N, C-alpha and C positions, 0 to 999 in steps of 0.2 A: 831618231825614230823615223821610220819610213812609213808614211801614211798615204795610201792610195786616195787621190782626190777624184771623186765621181759625184756629180750632182744630177739629181732628177727632181721632177716635181709632178704631183698628181693633180694639182689645182685645188686640192682640199687640205686645209691646214690640219683638221682633226684626223683625216686619213693618214697624213704623214706622221702625226704623233702616235696614232695606233700602231703604225709600223715600227716606230722607235720602241714603244712599250712592249711589243711582241719580239723584239730583237731582230726584225727583218732588215732594219737599216740602222746605221751607227748614230745618225743624228739628223736634226732638221733645224733650219734657220728660217725665221720669219721676221724680216725687217718691216717696220710700219704696219703692224697687224692689229686688228681690233680684238679686244679681250674676249668677246663672245665667239670669235672664230677659233680660239685655242683653249678656252677655259676647261672644257670637258676633257680634251686631250691631255692637258697639263696634269689633271688628276690621275688619268690612266698611266702616264709616264711615271709619276711619282709613286703610285701604288705598286708599280712593277720594279721599283728600285732605281729608277732613272732620276736625272736631275734636270730642272728647267730654270734657266736664268734669263735675264735680259741681256742685251749685247754689251752691257757694262760689267757683267759678271755678278750682278745682284740677283737673289732669288726672285723668280717671276711672281708678280702679283697683279691684281686687277687694274692697277694704274700703269703697268708696264706698257710701252708702246712697241716693243719688239720682243722676240723670244728666240732662245736657242735651247734645244732639248737633245739629250744624249744619254746613253747608258751611264749609270752612276760611276762606273769604274773608269771610263775613258773621257768623261765630260771635260775635265780640265785640259787633257792633252789636245783634244780636238779644238777646244776654245782657244788655246794658244795658237794653233794653226790659222784659225779664221781671223784672229786679231791682227795678223801680219798683213 
């Protein structure tokens, strides 16, 4: 699989998650993030059919210390790339 690697940041975790939920970007990675910075965006991504996990691959929850969000169809493929 050939995936184009392009990274950007807006400085706002919830804005990044909104973009994932709307399909404007493929995914978003948040290492060492506070749950209050991403909780609302996590709901939006999940309601839009996306998937949000921690960087170990477990479903994100309020005790998670990091997050990775992507379209539900490509989450696993992107996750494999970022784990390398």
